[in-house]
N, CA, C and O atoms as a Maestro MAE file, in Angstrom:
{
 s_m_m2io_version
 :::
 2.0.0
}

f_m_ct {
 s_m_title
 :::
 protein
 m_atom[224] {
  # First column is atom index #
  i_m_mmod_type
  r_m_x_coord
  r_m_y_coord
  r_m_z_coord
  i_m_residue_number
  s_m_chain_name
  s_m_pdb_residue_name
  s_m_pdb_atom_name
  i_m_atomic_number
  :::
  1 25 0.836 -1.177 0.000 1 A "MET " " N  " 7
  2 3 0.000 0.000 0.000 1 A "MET " " CA " 6
  3 2 0.882 1.242 0.000 1 A "MET " " C  " 6
  4 15 1.887 1.309 0.708 1 A "MET " " O  " 8
  5 25 0.490 2.219 -0.804 2 A "LYS " " N  " 7
  6 3 1.223 3.486 -0.846 2 A "LYS " " CA " 6
  7 2 0.933 4.295 0.416 2 A "LYS " " C  " 6
  8 15 -0.044 4.042 1.120 2 A "LYS " " O  " 8
  9 25 1.798 5.272 0.688 3 A "ASP " " N  " 7
  10 3 1.602 6.134 1.853 3 A "ASP " " CA " 6
  11 2 0.509 7.169 1.623 3 A "ASP " " C  " 6
  12 15 -0.223 7.528 2.545 3 A "ASP " " O  " 8
  13 25 0.403 7.652 0.372 4 A "LYS " " N  " 7
  14 3 -0.567 8.706 0.075 4 A "LYS " " CA " 6
  15 2 -1.204 8.459 -1.285 4 A "LYS " " C  " 6
  16 15 -0.560 7.965 -2.211 4 A "LYS " " O  " 8
  17 25 -2.465 8.808 -1.385 5 A "TYR " " N  " 7
  18 3 -3.219 8.702 -2.622 5 A "TYR " " CA " 6
  19 2 -3.804 10.081 -2.918 5 A "TYR " " C  " 6
  20 15 -3.883 10.933 -2.032 5 A "TYR " " O  " 8
  21 25 -4.207 10.292 -4.152 6 A "TYR " " N  " 7
  22 3 -4.711 11.608 -4.541 6 A "TYR " " CA " 6
  23 2 -6.000 11.468 -5.337 6 A "TYR " " C  " 6
  24 15 -6.136 10.567 -6.165 6 A "TYR " " O  " 8
  25 25 -6.948 12.373 -5.076 7 A "ALA " " N  " 7
  26 3 -8.193 12.449 -5.840 7 A "ALA " " CA " 6
  27 2 -8.297 13.867 -6.392 7 A "ALA " " C  " 6
  28 15 -8.197 14.843 -5.648 7 A "ALA " " O  " 8
  29 25 -8.496 13.966 -7.689 8 A "GLY " " N  " 7
  30 3 -8.594 15.280 -8.321 8 A "GLY " " CA " 6
  31 2 -9.901 15.982 -7.979 8 A "GLY " " C  " 6
  32 15 -10.893 15.341 -7.632 8 A "GLY " " O  " 8
  33 25 -9.889 17.289 -8.081 9 A "LEU " " N  " 7
  34 3 -11.071 18.114 -7.834 9 A "LEU " " CA " 6
  35 2 -11.422 18.869 -9.106 9 A "LEU " " C  " 6
  36 15 -10.532 19.338 -9.816 9 A "LEU " " O  " 8
  37 25 -12.707 18.991 -9.398 10 A "GLU " " N  " 7
  38 3 -13.147 19.625 -10.641 10 A "GLU " " CA " 6
  39 2 -12.751 21.092 -10.755 10 A "GLU " " C  " 6
  40 15 -12.298 21.518 -11.817 10 A "GLU " " O  " 8
  41 25 -12.907 21.868 -9.704 11 A "ASN " " N  " 7
  42 3 -12.703 23.311 -9.800 11 A "ASN " " CA " 6
  43 2 -11.373 23.785 -9.224 11 A "ASN " " C  " 6
  44 15 -11.178 24.985 -9.028 11 A "ASN " " O  " 8
  45 25 -10.464 22.867 -8.953 12 A "TYR " " N  " 7
  46 3 -9.172 23.218 -8.365 12 A "TYR " " CA " 6
  47 2 -8.068 22.486 -9.104 12 A "TYR " " C  " 6
  48 15 -8.264 21.364 -9.572 12 A "TYR " " O  " 8
  49 25 -6.915 23.116 -9.209 13 A "ARG " " N  " 7
  50 3 -5.795 22.420 -9.849 13 A "ARG " " CA " 6
  51 2 -5.120 21.474 -8.869 13 A "ARG " " C  " 6
  52 15 -4.448 20.529 -9.283 13 A "ARG " " O  " 8
  53 25 -5.292 21.718 -7.561 14 A "ASP " " N  " 7
  54 3 -4.726 20.839 -6.541 14 A "ASP " " CA " 6
  55 2 -5.661 19.658 -6.297 14 A "ASP " " C  " 6
  56 15 -6.840 19.694 -6.649 14 A "ASP " " O  " 8
  57 25 -5.116 18.628 -5.696 15 A "CYS " " N  " 7
  58 3 -5.878 17.425 -5.386 15 A "CYS " " CA " 6
  59 2 -6.111 17.323 -3.885 15 A "CYS " " C  " 6
  60 15 -5.475 18.014 -3.089 15 A "CYS " " O  " 8
  61 25 -7.028 16.452 -3.523 16 A "ILE " " N  " 7
  62 3 -7.165 16.078 -2.119 16 A "ILE " " CA " 6
  63 2 -6.209 14.919 -1.895 16 A "ILE " " C  " 6
  64 15 -6.196 13.951 -2.656 16 A "ILE " " O  " 8
  65 25 -5.421 15.026 -0.857 17 A "GLU " " N  " 7
  66 3 -4.475 13.971 -0.501 17 A "GLU " " CA " 6
  67 2 -5.164 13.060 0.513 17 A "GLU " " C  " 6
  68 15 -5.694 13.530 1.520 17 A "GLU " " O  " 8
  69 25 -5.152 11.765 0.243 18 A "ILE " " N  " 7
  70 3 -5.785 10.788 1.123 18 A "ILE " " CA " 6
  71 2 -4.688 9.906 1.694 18 A "ILE " " C  " 6
  72 15 -3.978 9.218 0.961 18 A "ILE " " O  " 8
  73 25 -4.564 9.937 3.005 19 A "GLU " " N  " 7
  74 3 -3.504 9.192 3.681 19 A "GLU " " CA " 6
  75 2 -4.129 8.143 4.599 19 A "GLU " " C  " 6
  76 15 -4.768 8.494 5.591 19 A "GLU " " O  " 8
  77 25 -3.952 6.849 4.275 20 A "PRO " " N  " 7
  78 3 -4.490 5.821 5.159 20 A "PRO " " CA " 6
  79 2 -3.720 5.801 6.481 20 A "PRO " " C  " 6
  80 15 -2.496 5.937 6.496 20 A "PRO " " O  " 8
  81 25 -4.439 5.631 7.580 21 A "THR " " N  " 7
  82 3 -3.782 5.524 8.886 21 A "THR " " CA " 6
  83 2 -3.960 4.092 9.372 21 A "THR " " C  " 6
  84 15 -3.232 3.200 8.937 21 A "THR " " O  " 8
  85 25 -4.899 3.863 10.251 22 A "ILE " " N  " 7
  86 3 -5.179 2.496 10.680 22 A "ILE " " CA " 6
  87 2 -6.340 1.961 9.858 22 A "ILE " " C  " 6
  88 15 -6.905 2.689 9.042 22 A "ILE " " O  " 8
  89 25 -6.696 0.730 10.054 23 A "LYS " " N  " 7
  90 3 -7.723 0.080 9.241 23 A "LYS " " CA " 6
  91 2 -8.983 0.944 9.135 23 A "LYS " " C  " 6
  92 15 -9.570 1.342 10.141 23 A "LYS " " O  " 8
  93 25 -9.377 1.218 7.908 24 A "ASP " " N  " 7
  94 3 -10.594 1.963 7.579 24 A "ASP " " CA " 6
  95 2 -10.611 3.397 8.107 24 A "ASP " " C  " 6
  96 15 -11.686 3.981 8.238 24 A "ASP " " O  " 8
  97 25 -9.458 3.976 8.411 25 A "CYS " " N  " 7
  98 3 -9.375 5.383 8.820 25 A "CYS " " CA " 6
  99 2 -8.439 6.114 7.869 25 A "CYS " " C  " 6
  100 15 -7.432 5.564 7.425 25 A "CYS " " O  " 8
  101 25 -8.786 7.366 7.560 26 A "PHE " " N  " 7
  102 3 -8.028 8.129 6.584 26 A "PHE " " CA " 6
  103 2 -7.898 9.576 7.030 26 A "PHE " " C  " 6
  104 15 -8.781 10.114 7.698 26 A "PHE " " O  " 8
  105 25 -6.793 10.195 6.655 27 A "ILE " " N  " 7
  106 3 -6.606 11.629 6.823 27 A "ILE " " CA " 6
  107 2 -6.783 12.253 5.448 27 A "ILE " " C  " 6
  108 15 -6.121 11.851 4.491 27 A "ILE " " O  " 8
  109 25 -7.680 13.241 5.344 28 A "LEU " " N  " 7
  110 3 -7.897 13.949 4.087 28 A "LEU " " CA " 6
  111 2 -7.270 15.323 4.199 28 A "LEU " " C  " 6
  112 15 -7.692 16.139 5.019 28 A "LEU " " O  " 8
  113 25 -6.271 15.582 3.382 29 A "ASN " " N  " 7
  114 3 -5.613 16.887 3.344 29 A "ASN " " CA " 6
  115 2 -6.134 17.635 2.131 29 A "ASN " " C  " 6
  116 15 -5.949 17.199 0.995 29 A "ASN " " O  " 8
  117 25 -6.786 18.764 2.376 30 A "THR " " N  " 7
  118 3 -7.401 19.533 1.299 30 A "THR " " CA " 6
  119 2 -6.600 20.795 1.014 30 A "THR " " C  " 6
  120 15 -5.891 21.290 1.890 30 A "THR " " O  " 8
  121 25 -6.707 21.327 -0.222 31 A "PRO " " N  " 7
  122 3 -5.969 22.545 -0.556 31 A "PRO " " CA " 6
  123 2 -6.505 23.784 0.156 31 A "PRO " " C  " 6
  124 15 -5.799 24.789 0.241 31 A "PRO " " O  " 8
  125 25 -7.722 23.741 0.664 32 A "SER " " N  " 7
  126 3 -8.319 24.910 1.319 32 A "SER " " CA " 6
  127 2 -9.407 24.436 2.279 32 A "SER " " C  " 6
  128 15 -10.064 23.426 2.031 32 A "SER " " O  " 8
  129 25 -9.590 25.157 3.353 33 A "TRP " " N  " 7
  130 3 -10.660 24.794 4.294 33 A "TRP " " CA " 6
  131 2 -12.025 25.122 3.721 33 A "TRP " " C  " 6
  132 15 -12.960 24.335 3.868 33 A "TRP " " O  " 8
  133 25 -12.156 26.253 3.080 34 A "ASN " " N  " 7
  134 3 -13.437 26.680 2.523 34 A "ASN " " CA " 6
  135 2 -13.421 26.449 1.027 34 A "ASN " " C  " 6
  136 15 -12.904 27.269 0.268 34 A "ASN " " O  " 8
  137 25 -13.982 25.341 0.608 35 A "MET " " N  " 7
  138 3 -13.955 25.019 -0.804 35 A "MET " " CA " 6
  139 2 -15.250 24.331 -1.200 35 A "MET " " C  " 6
  140 15 -15.854 23.609 -0.406 35 A "MET " " O  " 8
  141 25 -15.663 24.560 -2.423 36 A "GLU " " N  " 7
  142 3 -16.836 23.889 -2.951 36 A "GLU " " CA " 6
  143 2 -16.413 22.523 -3.468 36 A "GLU " " C  " 6
  144 15 -15.406 22.392 -4.164 36 A "GLU " " O  " 8
  145 25 -17.187 21.520 -3.121 37 A "VAL " " N  " 7
  146 3 -16.914 20.166 -3.577 37 A "VAL " " CA " 6
  147 2 -18.141 19.701 -4.346 37 A "VAL " " C  " 6
  148 15 -19.262 19.763 -3.841 37 A "VAL " " O  " 8
  149 25 -17.921 19.237 -5.566 38 A "THR " " N  " 7
  150 3 -19.039 18.779 -6.391 38 A "THR " " CA " 6
  151 2 -19.366 17.325 -6.076 38 A "THR " " C  " 6
  152 15 -18.598 16.625 -5.416 38 A "THR " " O  " 8
  153 25 -20.511 16.894 -6.559 39 A "LYS " " N  " 7
  154 3 -20.905 15.493 -6.394 39 A "LYS " " CA " 6
  155 2 -19.860 14.581 -7.035 39 A "LYS " " C  " 6
  156 15 -19.529 13.532 -6.483 39 A "LYS " " O  " 8
  157 25 -19.342 14.977 -8.197 40 A "GLN " " N  " 7
  158 3 -18.324 14.168 -8.868 40 A "GLN " " CA " 6
  159 2 -17.048 14.096 -8.036 40 A "GLN " " C  " 6
  160 15 -16.396 13.052 -8.000 40 A "GLN " " O  " 8
  161 25 -16.678 15.198 -7.362 41 A "ASP " " N  " 7
  162 3 -15.512 15.178 -6.478 41 A "ASP " " CA " 6
  163 2 -15.696 14.128 -5.389 41 A "ASP " " C  " 6
  164 15 -14.779 13.358 -5.100 41 A "ASP " " O  " 8
  165 25 -16.882 14.098 -4.787 42 A "LEU " " N  " 7
  166 3 -17.153 13.129 -3.721 42 A "LEU " " CA " 6
  167 2 -17.102 11.698 -4.244 42 A "LEU " " C  " 6
  168 15 -16.613 10.800 -3.557 42 A "LEU " " O  " 8
  169 25 -17.599 11.485 -5.447 43 A "ILE " " N  " 7
  170 3 -17.540 10.157 -6.061 43 A "ILE " " CA " 6
  171 2 -16.087 9.753 -6.288 43 A "ILE " " C  " 6
  172 15 -15.715 8.610 -6.024 43 A "ILE " " O  " 8
  173 25 -15.258 10.684 -6.776 44 A "ASP " " N  " 7
  174 3 -13.840 10.393 -7.005 44 A "ASP " " CA " 6
  175 2 -13.118 10.073 -5.697 44 A "ASP " " C  " 6
  176 15 -12.292 9.162 -5.646 44 A "ASP " " O  " 8
  177 25 -13.432 10.823 -4.644 45 A "ILE " " N  " 7
  178 3 -12.818 10.554 -3.336 45 A "ILE " " CA " 6
  179 2 -13.237 9.171 -2.848 45 A "ILE " " C  " 6
  180 15 -12.406 8.397 -2.373 45 A "ILE " " O  " 8
  181 25 -14.520 8.864 -2.964 46 A "ARG " " N  " 7
  182 3 -15.014 7.545 -2.556 46 A "ARG " " CA " 6
  183 2 -14.321 6.429 -3.342 46 A "ARG " " C  " 6
  184 15 -13.913 5.423 -2.761 46 A "ARG " " O  " 8
  185 25 -14.190 6.601 -4.643 47 A "ASN " " N  " 7
  186 3 -13.551 5.581 -5.472 47 A "ASN " " CA " 6
  187 2 -12.091 5.384 -5.090 47 A "ASN " " C  " 6
  188 15 -11.600 4.256 -5.075 47 A "ASN " " O  " 8
  189 25 -11.397 6.469 -4.781 48 A "THR " " N  " 7
  190 3 -9.999 6.364 -4.364 48 A "THR " " CA " 6
  191 2 -9.893 5.608 -3.045 48 A "THR " " C  " 6
  192 15 -9.022 4.751 -2.892 48 A "THR " " O  " 8
  193 25 -10.766 5.912 -2.098 49 A "ILE " " N  " 7
  194 3 -10.749 5.199 -0.814 49 A "ILE " " CA " 6
  195 2 -11.085 3.727 -1.025 49 A "ILE " " C  " 6
  196 15 -10.478 2.867 -0.386 49 A "ILE " " O  " 8
  197 25 -12.036 3.415 -1.906 50 A "ASN " " N  " 7
  198 3 -12.348 2.014 -2.201 50 A "ASN " " CA " 6
  199 2 -11.147 1.290 -2.796 50 A "ASN " " C  " 6
  200 15 -10.914 0.125 -2.474 50 A "ASN " " O  " 8
  201 25 -10.379 1.957 -3.659 51 A "GLU " " N  " 7
  202 3 -9.157 1.360 -4.211 51 A "GLU " " CA " 6
  203 2 -8.164 1.033 -3.104 51 A "GLU " " C  " 6
  204 15 -7.544 -0.030 -3.108 51 A "GLU " " O  " 8
  205 25 -8.019 1.954 -2.155 52 A "ILE " " N  " 7
  206 3 -7.099 1.735 -1.039 52 A "ILE " " CA " 6
  207 2 -7.535 0.503 -0.253 52 A "ILE " " C  " 6
  208 15 -6.704 -0.335 0.095 52 A "ILE " " O  " 8
  209 25 -8.828 0.386 0.030 53 A "LEU " " N  " 7
  210 3 -9.333 -0.739 0.815 53 A "LEU " " CA " 6
  211 2 -9.164 -2.061 0.079 53 A "LEU " " C  " 6
  212 15 -8.883 -3.083 0.707 53 A "LEU " " O  " 8
  213 25 -9.330 -2.059 -1.232 54 A "VAL " " N  " 7
  214 3 -9.150 -3.278 -2.024 54 A "VAL " " CA " 6
  215 2 -7.682 -3.696 -2.032 54 A "VAL " " C  " 6
  216 15 -7.376 -4.888 -2.006 54 A "VAL " " O  " 8
  217 25 -6.769 -2.715 -2.069 55 A "ASP " " N  " 7
  218 3 -5.334 -3.004 -2.108 55 A "ASP " " CA " 6
  219 2 -4.798 -3.562 -0.797 55 A "ASP " " C  " 6
  220 15 -3.715 -4.146 -0.773 55 A "ASP " " O  " 8
  221 25 -5.547 -3.390 0.304 56 A "GLU " " N  " 7
  222 3 -5.056 -3.850 1.607 56 A "GLU " " CA " 6
  223 2 -4.804 -5.297 1.582 56 A "GLU " " C  " 6
  224 15 -4.386 -5.869 2.589 56 A "GLU " " O  " 8
  :::
 }
 m_bond[223] {
  # First column is bond index #
  i_m_from
  i_m_to
  i_m_order
  :::
  1 1 2 1
  2 2 3 1
  3 3 4 2
  4 3 5 1
  5 5 6 1
  6 6 7 1
  7 7 8 2
  8 7 9 1
  9 9 10 1
  10 10 11 1
  11 11 12 2
  12 11 13 1
  13 13 14 1
  14 14 15 1
  15 15 16 2
  16 15 17 1
  17 17 18 1
  18 18 19 1
  19 19 20 2
  20 19 21 1
  21 21 22 1
  22 22 23 1
  23 23 24 2
  24 23 25 1
  25 25 26 1
  26 26 27 1
  27 27 28 2
  28 27 29 1
  29 29 30 1
  30 30 31 1
  31 31 32 2
  32 31 33 1
  33 33 34 1
  34 34 35 1
  35 35 36 2
  36 35 37 1
  37 37 38 1
  38 38 39 1
  39 39 40 2
  40 39 41 1
  41 41 42 1
  42 42 43 1
  43 43 44 2
  44 43 45 1
  45 45 46 1
  46 46 47 1
  47 47 48 2
  48 47 49 1
  49 49 50 1
  50 50 51 1
  51 51 52 2
  52 51 53 1
  53 53 54 1
  54 54 55 1
  55 55 56 2
  56 55 57 1
  57 57 58 1
  58 58 59 1
  59 59 60 2
  60 59 61 1
  61 61 62 1
  62 62 63 1
  63 63 64 2
  64 63 65 1
  65 65 66 1
  66 66 67 1
  67 67 68 2
  68 67 69 1
  69 69 70 1
  70 70 71 1
  71 71 72 2
  72 71 73 1
  73 73 74 1
  74 74 75 1
  75 75 76 2
  76 75 77 1
  77 77 78 1
  78 78 79 1
  79 79 80 2
  80 79 81 1
  81 81 82 1
  82 82 83 1
  83 83 84 2
  84 83 85 1
  85 85 86 1
  86 86 87 1
  87 87 88 2
  88 87 89 1
  89 89 90 1
  90 90 91 1
  91 91 92 2
  92 91 93 1
  93 93 94 1
  94 94 95 1
  95 95 96 2
  96 95 97 1
  97 97 98 1
  98 98 99 1
  99 99 100 2
  100 99 101 1
  101 101 102 1
  102 102 103 1
  103 103 104 2
  104 103 105 1
  105 105 106 1
  106 106 107 1
  107 107 108 2
  108 107 109 1
  109 109 110 1
  110 110 111 1
  111 111 112 2
  112 111 113 1
  113 113 114 1
  114 114 115 1
  115 115 116 2
  116 115 117 1
  117 117 118 1
  118 118 119 1
  119 119 120 2
  120 119 121 1
  121 121 122 1
  122 122 123 1
  123 123 124 2
  124 123 125 1
  125 125 126 1
  126 126 127 1
  127 127 128 2
  128 127 129 1
  129 129 130 1
  130 130 131 1
  131 131 132 2
  132 131 133 1
  133 133 134 1
  134 134 135 1
  135 135 136 2
  136 135 137 1
  137 137 138 1
  138 138 139 1
  139 139 140 2
  140 139 141 1
  141 141 142 1
  142 142 143 1
  143 143 144 2
  144 143 145 1
  145 145 146 1
  146 146 147 1
  147 147 148 2
  148 147 149 1
  149 149 150 1
  150 150 151 1
  151 151 152 2
  152 151 153 1
  153 153 154 1
  154 154 155 1
  155 155 156 2
  156 155 157 1
  157 157 158 1
  158 158 159 1
  159 159 160 2
  160 159 161 1
  161 161 162 1
  162 162 163 1
  163 163 164 2
  164 163 165 1
  165 165 166 1
  166 166 167 1
  167 167 168 2
  168 167 169 1
  169 169 170 1
  170 170 171 1
  171 171 172 2
  172 171 173 1
  173 173 174 1
  174 174 175 1
  175 175 176 2
  176 175 177 1
  177 177 178 1
  178 178 179 1
  179 179 180 2
  180 179 181 1
  181 181 182 1
  182 182 183 1
  183 183 184 2
  184 183 185 1
  185 185 186 1
  186 186 187 1
  187 187 188 2
  188 187 189 1
  189 189 190 1
  190 190 191 1
  191 191 192 2
  192 191 193 1
  193 193 194 1
  194 194 195 1
  195 195 196 2
  196 195 197 1
  197 197 198 1
  198 198 199 1
  199 199 200 2
  200 199 201 1
  201 201 202 1
  202 202 203 1
  203 203 204 2
  204 203 205 1
  205 205 206 1
  206 206 207 1
  207 207 208 2
  208 207 209 1
  209 209 210 1
  210 210 211 1
  211 211 212 2
  212 211 213 1
  213 213 214 1
  214 214 215 1
  215 215 216 2
  216 215 217 1
  217 217 218 1
  218 218 219 1
  219 219 220 2
  220 219 221 1
  221 221 222 1
  222 222 223 1
  223 223 224 2
  :::
 }
}
């Protein structure tokens, strides 16, 4: 398993960094505290987390 994974955001050039910690827990590092997140962004984040869980 990698240390960090990334999910792209529609309206930002930066990505959300997803860092697995212990089983089924994650740290999400975002480019900004106040940001709009689209439904597609949430789907991409979910898919990235599902990939991490499958790779375990």
